MILUMVO-340783 format. One record per residue (C-alpha): residue number from 1; residue in three letters; x, y, z. Coordinates in steps of 0.5 Angstrom, whole numbers, plus 500, padded with zeros to 3 digits. Example, Ala and Ser with C-alpha at 12.3 -4.5 7.8 and 13.67 -1.06 7.14 Angstrom:
BEGIN
+------+------+-----+-----+-----+
! resi ! resn !   u !   v !   w !
+------+------+-----+-----+-----+
!    1 !  ALA ! 525 ! 491 ! 516 !
!    2 !  SER ! 527 ! 498 ! 514 !
+------+------+-----+-----+-----+
END
This chain:
BEGIN
+------+------+-----+-----+-----+
! resi ! resn !   u !   v !   w !
+------+------+-----+-----+-----+
!    1 !  UNK ! 502 ! 491 ! 540 !
!    2 !  UNK ! 506 ! 492 ! 547 !
!    3 !  UNK ! 508 ! 499 ! 545 !
!    4 !  UNK ! 501 ! 501 ! 544 !
!    5 !  UNK ! 503 ! 504 ! 537 !
!    6 !  UNK ! 498 ! 503 ! 532 !
!    7 !  UNK ! 501 ! 504 ! 525 !
!    8 !  UNK ! 497 ! 509 ! 520 !
!    9 !  UNK ! 499 ! 513 ! 514 !
!   10 !  UNK ! 502 ! 518 ! 519 !
!   11 !  UNK ! 506 ! 514 ! 522 !
!   12 !  UNK ! 508 ! 508 ! 518 !
!   13 !  UNK ! 512 ! 504 ! 524 !
!   14 !  UNK ! 512 ! 498 ! 520 !
!   15 !  UNK ! 515 ! 501 ! 514 !
!   16 !  UNK ! 521 ! 503 ! 518 !
!   17 !  UNK ! 521 ! 497 ! 521 !
!   18 !  UNK ! 521 ! 493 ! 516 !
!   19 !  UNK ! 524 ! 497 ! 510 !
!   20 !  UNK ! 527 ! 503 ! 511 !
!   21 !  UNK ! 531 ! 501 ! 517 !
!   22 !  UNK ! 534 ! 495 ! 514 !
!   23 !  UNK ! 536 ! 499 ! 508 !
!   24 !  UNK ! 539 ! 504 ! 511 !
!   25 !  UNK ! 543 ! 499 ! 516 !
!   26 !  UNK ! 545 ! 495 ! 510 !
!   27 !  UNK ! 547 ! 502 ! 506 !
!   28 !  UNK ! 551 ! 504 ! 512 !
!   29 !  UNK ! 555 ! 497 ! 512 !
!   30 !  UNK ! 556 ! 496 ! 505 !
!   31 !  UNK ! 554 ! 501 ! 500 !
!   32 !  UNK ! 559 ! 505 ! 496 !
!   33 !  UNK ! 558 ! 512 ! 493 !
!   34 !  UNK ! 557 ! 508 ! 487 !
!   35 !  UNK ! 551 ! 504 ! 490 !
!   36 !  UNK ! 544 ! 505 ! 486 !
!   37 !  UNK ! 538 ! 504 ! 490 !
!   38 !  UNK ! 533 ! 501 ! 486 !
!   39 !  UNK ! 525 ! 503 ! 489 !
!   40 !  UNK ! 519 ! 501 ! 485 !
!   41 !  UNK ! 515 ! 507 ! 486 !
!   42 !  UNK ! 509 ! 507 ! 481 !
!   43 !  UNK ! 507 ! 514 ! 477 !
!   44 !  UNK ! 502 ! 514 ! 483 !
!   45 !  UNK ! 507 ! 515 ! 488 !
!   46 !  UNK ! 512 ! 521 ! 485 !
!   47 !  UNK ! 511 ! 525 ! 492 !
!   48 !  UNK ! 514 ! 519 ! 495 !
!   49 !  UNK ! 520 ! 519 ! 491 !
!   50 !  UNK ! 521 ! 526 ! 491 !
!   51 !  UNK ! 521 ! 526 ! 499 !
!   52 !  UNK ! 526 ! 520 ! 499 !
!   53 !  UNK ! 531 ! 525 ! 494 !
!   54 !  UNK ! 530 ! 531 ! 499 !
!   55 !  UNK ! 531 ! 527 ! 505 !
!   56 !  UNK ! 537 ! 523 ! 503 !
!   57 !  UNK ! 540 ! 527 ! 497 !
!   58 !  UNK ! 547 ! 524 ! 498 !
!   59 !  UNK ! 544 ! 517 ! 496 !
!   60 !  UNK ! 543 ! 515 ! 488 !
!   61 !  UNK ! 536 ! 513 ! 487 !
!   62 !  UNK ! 533 ! 509 ! 481 !
!   63 !  UNK ! 526 ! 509 ! 480 !
!   64 !  UNK ! 524 ! 505 ! 474 !
!   65 !  UNK ! 517 ! 505 ! 474 !
!   66 !  UNK ! 517 ! 513 ! 474 !
!   67 !  UNK ! 520 ! 513 ! 467 !
!   68 !  UNK ! 517 ! 515 ! 461 !
!   69 !  UNK ! 513 ! 512 ! 458 !
!   70 !  UNK ! 509 ! 510 ! 465 !
!   71 !  UNK ! 507 ! 503 ! 466 !
!   72 !  UNK ! 500 ! 501 ! 469 !
!   73 !  UNK ! 499 ! 496 ! 474 !
!   74 !  UNK ! 496 ! 491 ! 468 !
!   75 !  UNK ! 502 ! 492 ! 464 !
!   76 !  UNK ! 507 ! 491 ! 469 !
!   77 !  UNK ! 503 ! 484 ! 471 !
!   78 !  UNK ! 503 ! 482 ! 464 !
!   79 !  UNK ! 511 ! 483 ! 463 !
!   80 !  UNK ! 512 ! 479 ! 469 !
!   81 !  UNK ! 507 ! 474 ! 467 !
!   82 !  UNK ! 511 ! 474 ! 460 !
!   83 !  UNK ! 518 ! 473 ! 464 !
!   84 !  UNK ! 515 ! 467 ! 468 !
!   85 !  UNK ! 514 ! 471 ! 474 !
!   86 !  UNK ! 507 ! 470 ! 477 !
!   87 !  UNK ! 504 ! 476 ! 482 !
!   88 !  UNK ! 503 ! 475 ! 489 !
!   89 !  UNK ! 496 ! 471 ! 490 !
!   90 !  UNK ! 494 ! 477 ! 493 !
!   91 !  UNK ! 493 ! 481 ! 487 !
!   92 !  UNK ! 489 ! 475 ! 484 !
!   93 !  UNK ! 484 ! 476 ! 490 !
!   94 !  UNK ! 484 ! 483 ! 489 !
!   95 !  UNK ! 488 ! 486 ! 494 !
!   96 !  UNK ! 492 ! 492 ! 492 !
!   97 !  UNK ! 498 ! 490 ! 496 !
!   98 !  UNK ! 501 ! 483 ! 499 !
!   99 !  UNK ! 503 ! 485 ! 506 !
!  100 !  UNK ! 502 ! 482 ! 512 !
!  101 !  UNK ! 498 ! 476 ! 510 !
!  102 !  UNK ! 493 ! 481 ! 507 !
!  103 !  UNK ! 492 ! 484 ! 514 !
!  104 !  UNK ! 496 ! 490 ! 513 !
!  105 !  UNK ! 494 ! 495 ! 519 !
!  106 !  UNK ! 495 ! 501 ! 514 !
!  107 !  UNK ! 490 ! 498 ! 509 !
!  108 !  UNK ! 483 ! 502 ! 508 !
!  109 !  UNK ! 476 ! 500 ! 509 !
!  110 !  UNK ! 475 ! 497 ! 502 !
!  111 !  UNK ! 481 ! 492 ! 503 !
!  112 !  UNK ! 478 ! 490 ! 510 !
!  113 !  UNK ! 471 ! 488 ! 507 !
!  114 !  UNK ! 475 ! 484 ! 501 !
!  115 !  UNK ! 479 ! 481 ! 507 !
!  116 !  UNK ! 473 ! 479 ! 510 !
!  117 !  UNK ! 470 ! 476 ! 503 !
!  118 !  UNK ! 476 ! 472 ! 501 !
!  119 !  UNK ! 480 ! 470 ! 507 !
!  120 !  UNK ! 475 ! 470 ! 513 !
!  121 !  UNK ! 480 ! 467 ! 517 !
!  122 !  UNK ! 485 ! 472 ! 516 !
!  123 !  UNK ! 480 ! 478 ! 517 !
!  124 !  UNK ! 478 ! 474 ! 524 !
!  125 !  UNK ! 485 ! 474 ! 526 !
!  126 !  UNK ! 485 ! 481 ! 525 !
!  127 !  UNK ! 479 ! 483 ! 528 !
!  128 !  UNK ! 481 ! 479 ! 535 !
!  129 !  UNK ! 488 ! 483 ! 534 !
!  130 !  UNK ! 484 ! 489 ! 534 !
!  131 !  UNK ! 479 ! 488 ! 540 !
!  132 !  UNK ! 485 ! 486 ! 544 !
!  133 !  UNK ! 489 ! 492 ! 542 !
!  134 !  UNK ! 482 ! 496 ! 544 !
!  135 !  UNK ! 482 ! 494 ! 550 !
!  136 !  UNK ! 489 ! 495 ! 552 !
!  137 !  UNK ! 490 ! 502 ! 548 !
!  138 !  UNK ! 483 ! 504 ! 547 !
!  139 !  UNK ! 483 ! 505 ! 539 !
!  140 !  UNK ! 482 ! 501 ! 533 !
!  141 !  UNK ! 485 ! 500 ! 526 !
!  142 !  UNK ! 480 ! 506 ! 523 !
!  143 !  UNK ! 479 ! 510 ! 529 !
!  144 !  UNK ! 483 ! 514 ! 534 !
!  145 !  UNK ! 477 ! 514 ! 539 !
!  146 !  UNK ! 477 ! 506 ! 539 !
!  147 !  UNK ! 469 ! 507 ! 537 !
!  148 !  UNK ! 469 ! 504 ! 530 !
!  149 !  UNK ! 471 ! 497 ! 529 !
!  150 !  UNK ! 473 ! 492 ! 524 !
!  151 !  UNK ! 466 ! 488 ! 526 !
!  152 !  UNK ! 462 ! 495 ! 525 !
!  153 !  UNK ! 465 ! 496 ! 518 !
!  154 !  UNK ! 463 ! 489 ! 516 !
!  155 !  UNK ! 456 ! 490 ! 519 !
!  156 !  UNK ! 456 ! 497 ! 515 !
!  157 !  UNK ! 458 ! 493 ! 509 !
!  158 !  UNK ! 452 ! 488 ! 510 !
!  159 !  UNK ! 447 ! 493 ! 511 !
!  160 !  UNK ! 449 ! 497 ! 505 !
!  161 !  UNK ! 452 ! 503 ! 508 !
!  162 !  UNK ! 459 ! 503 ! 505 !
!  163 !  UNK ! 460 ! 507 ! 499 !
!  164 !  UNK ! 462 ! 504 ! 492 !
!  165 !  UNK ! 469 ! 509 ! 493 !
!  166 !  UNK ! 470 ! 506 ! 500 !
!  167 !  UNK ! 470 ! 499 ! 497 !
!  168 !  UNK ! 474 ! 500 ! 491 !
!  169 !  UNK ! 481 ! 498 ! 491 !
!  170 !  UNK ! 484 ! 503 ! 486 !
!  171 !  UNK ! 491 ! 499 ! 485 !
!  172 !  UNK ! 487 ! 492 ! 483 !
!  173 !  UNK ! 484 ! 495 ! 477 !
!  174 !  UNK ! 488 ! 497 ! 471 !
!  175 !  UNK ! 488 ! 504 ! 470 !
!  176 !  UNK ! 491 ! 504 ! 463 !
!  177 !  UNK ! 489 ! 511 ! 459 !
!  178 !  UNK ! 488 ! 515 ! 465 !
!  179 !  UNK ! 494 ! 519 ! 465 !
!  180 !  UNK ! 495 ! 525 ! 461 !
!  181 !  UNK ! 500 ! 530 ! 460 !
!  182 !  UNK ! 501 ! 538 ! 460 !
!  183 !  UNK ! 503 ! 540 ! 453 !
!  184 !  UNK ! 509 ! 544 ! 452 !
!  185 !  UNK ! 505 ! 550 ! 451 !
!  186 !  UNK ! 502 ! 550 ! 458 !
!  187 !  UNK ! 495 ! 547 ! 455 !
!  188 !  UNK ! 492 ! 541 ! 457 !
!  189 !  UNK ! 492 ! 535 ! 452 !
!  190 !  UNK ! 485 ! 532 ! 450 !
+------+------+-----+-----+-----+
END
């Protein structure tokens, strides 16, 4: 908060600080030319893998979740459970990811409504943070102008003003069967 910077999808500073910078530091200090970096991007994140490969073409990446056949979240969870690995509790509560005690600054409105419902104490802490940040820097989690707050979001939720699409969390549902491939002749398969 002291920097006046609030991460968002255009400037994911937390991803840099918590993932990219430590990975780059480790790679610089320990990696050999044969080191493979394994990244868990899903079939929904092909563009992220492409950007990573273009940005660091000298590194050797492996994206197992991008290999065919594609695996969906529900299939991955079943496989993990069969191996004795339980998914994070956040997934059971309907969150799309398990970051920052579920109060990720880059989460969407549906995520924060779910946080309000399932973890009201964490929501309250996030809302207090946002209020302090707004007073000091003039913006909120969802609004550069500082006009739309987490409290406004819950007011709109309670009033039924949020669309179903806003409230849905696409990563929490099983998306099995929604992928398609172009056939070799260029026509889409049915």
